[in-house]
C-alpha positions as CSV (number, residue, x, y, z in Angstrom):
1,M,11.0,-14.0,10.5
2,A,8.3,-12.2,8.3
3,Y,7.2,-8.8,7.5
4,S,4.4,-9.2,10.5
5,D,7.2,-10.0,12.3
6,F,8.9,-6.1,11.6
7,T,7.2,-3.7,14.3
8,R,9.2,-0.7,14.4
9,V,11.2,1.3,11.6
10,S,14.0,1.2,14.2
11,E,14.4,-2.5,13.0
12,L,14.6,-1.7,9.6
13,E,16.8,1.1,10.0
14,D,19.4,-1.6,12.5
15,K,18.8,-4.3,10.2
16,F,18.6,-2.8,6.1
17,G,20.5,0.7,7.3
18,I,17.7,2.4,5.8
19,R,16.7,6.2,7.0
20,Q,13.0,7.4,8.3
21,K,12.2,11.0,7.5
22,L,9.1,12.5,8.2
23,T,7.9,14.5,5.0
24,R,4.8,16.0,2.8
25,I,5.2,12.8,-0.4
26,F,2.8,14.3,-2.5
27,E,2.9,17.9,-2.8
28,Q,0.3,18.8,-5.3
29,I,-3.1,16.3,-5.3
30,T,-5.7,16.7,-7.9
31,P,-8.8,15.7,-6.5
32,L,-10.6,12.6,-8.8
33,Q,-14.1,12.4,-8.3
34,P,-15.1,8.9,-7.2
35,S,-17.4,7.0,-10.2
36,D,-21.3,6.4,-9.0
37,L,-20.2,2.9,-9.5
38,L,-17.5,3.6,-6.4
39,K,-20.2,6.1,-4.5
40,N,-22.8,3.4,-4.4
41,E,-20.3,0.8,-3.7
42,L,-19.2,2.2,-0.7
43,Q,-22.4,3.3,0.3
44,E,-23.7,-0.6,0.6
45,S,-21.1,-1.7,2.2
46,F,-21.2,0.6,5.1
47,T,-25.0,-0.8,5.7
48,L,-22.8,-4.2,6.5
49,P,-20.9,-5.3,10.3
50,L,-16.8,-3.7,9.0
51,L,-15.8,-5.4,12.1
52,T,-12.8,-7.1,10.7
53,E,-9.7,-6.3,8.9
54,K,-11.2,-8.9,6.1
55,A,-14.4,-7.5,5.3
56,K,-12.7,-3.8,5.5
57,S,-10.6,-5.0,2.9
58,E,-12.9,-6.8,1.0
59,L,-16.0,-4.1,0.8
60,L,-14.1,-0.3,1.4
61,I,-10.3,-1.1,0.4
62,A,-10.5,-3.0,-2.6
63,P,-13.0,-1.2,-4.6
64,I,-11.0,1.9,-4.2
65,F,-7.9,0.0,-5.9
66,K,-10.4,-1.3,-8.5
67,E,-11.6,2.0,-8.9
68,M,-7.8,3.4,-9.3
69,R,-7.8,0.6,-12.1
70,R,-10.4,2.5,-14.1
71,Y,-8.7,5.9,-13.5
72,N,-5.8,4.3,-15.2
73,H,-6.8,2.3,-17.7
74,F,-6.6,-1.0,-16.1
75,S,-2.6,-0.6,-17.0
76,I,-1.9,-1.2,-13.5
77,S,-2.9,-4.6,-11.3
78,F,-3.4,-5.7,-8.2
79,Y,-2.4,-8.7,-5.8
80,S,-4.3,-9.4,-2.6
81,G,-3.1,-11.7,0.2
82,Y,-0.4,-13.2,-2.2
83,L,3.1,-15.2,-0.8
84,F,6.0,-12.1,-2.1
85,D,9.2,-14.0,-0.6
86,V,12.0,-12.2,-1.9
87,Q,14.6,-13.1,0.8
88,P,13.4,-15.2,3.3
89,D,17.1,-15.0,5.5
90,L,16.3,-11.5,6.3
91,G,13.0,-11.9,7.4
92,L,11.6,-10.6,3.9
93,S,8.9,-12.7,3.5
94,G,4.8,-13.5,3.9
95,Y,2.1,-12.1,2.7
96,C,1.0,-9.1,1.7
97,D,-2.3,-7.8,1.9
98,Y,-2.2,-5.8,-1.7
99,L,0.8,-5.6,-3.7
100,F,0.4,-3.3,-7.0
101,T,2.3,-3.9,-10.1
102,T,2.4,-2.7,-13.5
103,E,2.2,-6.3,-15.5
104,T,-1.7,-6.6,-16.5
105,Q,-1.2,-10.3,-17.8
106,S,0.0,-12.7,-15.4
107,I,-1.4,-14.8,-12.3
108,D,2.0,-14.6,-10.8
109,I,3.6,-11.3,-9.5
110,K,5.9,-9.8,-11.9
111,A,8.1,-6.8,-12.1
112,P,7.8,-4.0,-11.7
113,V,6.1,-3.9,-8.1
114,F,5.7,-0.3,-7.6
115,C,3.1,0.1,-4.5
116,I,2.7,-1.8,-1.1
117,V,-0.7,-1.9,1.0
118,E,-1.0,-3.0,4.6
119,A,-4.1,-3.1,6.1
120,K,-5.1,-3.3,9.4
121,N,-7.8,-3.3,11.7
122,R,-6.7,-0.4,14.3
123,S,-4.4,1.7,13.6
124,V,-2.2,2.5,10.4
125,E,0.4,3.3,12.9
126,E,1.3,-0.3,13.7
127,G,1.3,-1.5,9.8
128,I,4.4,1.1,9.2
129,A,7.4,-1.1,9.9
130,Q,5.6,-4.1,8.1
131,A,5.0,-1.9,5.2
132,G,8.5,-0.8,5.1
133,A,9.7,-3.9,4.9
134,S,7.3,-5.3,2.3
135,M,8.7,-1.9,0.1
136,I,12.6,-2.8,0.8
137,A,11.5,-6.7,-0.8
138,A,9.7,-5.1,-3.4
139,K,12.8,-2.9,-4.2
140,I,15.4,-6.4,-4.1
141,F,12.4,-8.0,-6.2
142,N,12.5,-5.4,-8.9
143,D,16.2,-5.3,-8.7
144,R,17.1,-9.0,-8.9
145,K,14.6,-8.8,-12.2
146,N,16.5,-6.2,-13.9
147,Y,13.3,-3.6,-13.1
148,P,15.2,-1.3,-10.8
149,T,12.6,1.2,-9.3
150,D,13.9,4.4,-7.8
151,S,10.3,4.5,-5.4
152,I,8.5,2.2,-4.1
153,F,5.3,3.8,-2.9
154,G,3.4,2.4,0.6
155,C,0.3,2.6,2.2
156,V,-1.0,1.3,5.5
157,T,-4.6,1.6,6.3
158,T,-8.0,0.7,8.3
159,A,-9.7,1.5,5.6
160,Y,-11.2,4.7,7.5
161,E,-7.6,6.3,7.4
162,W,-4.7,6.1,5.3
163,I,-0.8,6.8,5.4
164,F,1.3,7.1,2.6
165,L,5.2,5.8,2.2
166,R,8.1,6.3,-0.1
167,L,10.8,4.4,0.0
168,H,13.5,6.2,-2.1
169,D,17.4,6.6,-2.1
170,N,17.5,3.8,0.8
171,V,14.9,6.5,2.9
172,L,11.7,5.3,4.2
173,E,9.6,8.8,3.8
174,I,6.4,8.6,6.2
175,D,4.1,11.4,5.2
176,I,2.9,11.9,8.6
177,T,1.5,15.5,7.0
178,Q,-1.6,14.4,5.6
179,R,-4.2,11.5,6.5
180,Y,-7.1,10.4,4.0
181,S,-10.1,9.1,4.2
182,L,-13.2,7.7,3.2
183,E,-15.1,11.1,3.8
184,E,-17.0,12.8,1.4
185,H,-14.8,15.4,1.6
186,S,-11.6,13.3,1.5
187,L,-12.1,10.9,-1.2
188,P,-11.3,12.3,-4.5
189,Y,-8.2,13.5,-2.3
190,L,-7.5,10.0,-1.7
191,L,-8.2,8.9,-5.3
192,G,-5.9,11.5,-6.4
193,V,-2.8,10.0,-4.5
């Protein structure tokens, strides 16, 4: 079993004893204006065929994450497509589309992991359980490495639509009150999250 085998949040409830809660995760978001570099990169990418998850990940999602690194003065790092086997006997194994950590000087994933992102081709809803399983694994990973964290954040995106998650106190919070996109009016709020 792997992260991608989890298709319903109820499977996470049954297997790991978590609860799910629909809520607003971010009460106040300060919008951040995209840099000219990001705007140009996205504009160029929109002229290319973006029909696959891989194309969207490379051409639309990764530039957003590079912009986040710049906004955070390169104090965070992200890993794309890395194997993250934490507890295979529980299905907490497999590849994560994106995994974020504050360790910036390692080629290996180091604790603390603070965010997991799943990229999906069609629908953000189809990735919520998979992202939730990866977030549970990140919590276990951090605890084992003596970096306990109160919250692990997550996101599921099609590149055009973004939904955010938070694992806190064994509750998987799903922010369905706000969806973000790459549209000009929404992009600053996406970057602000």
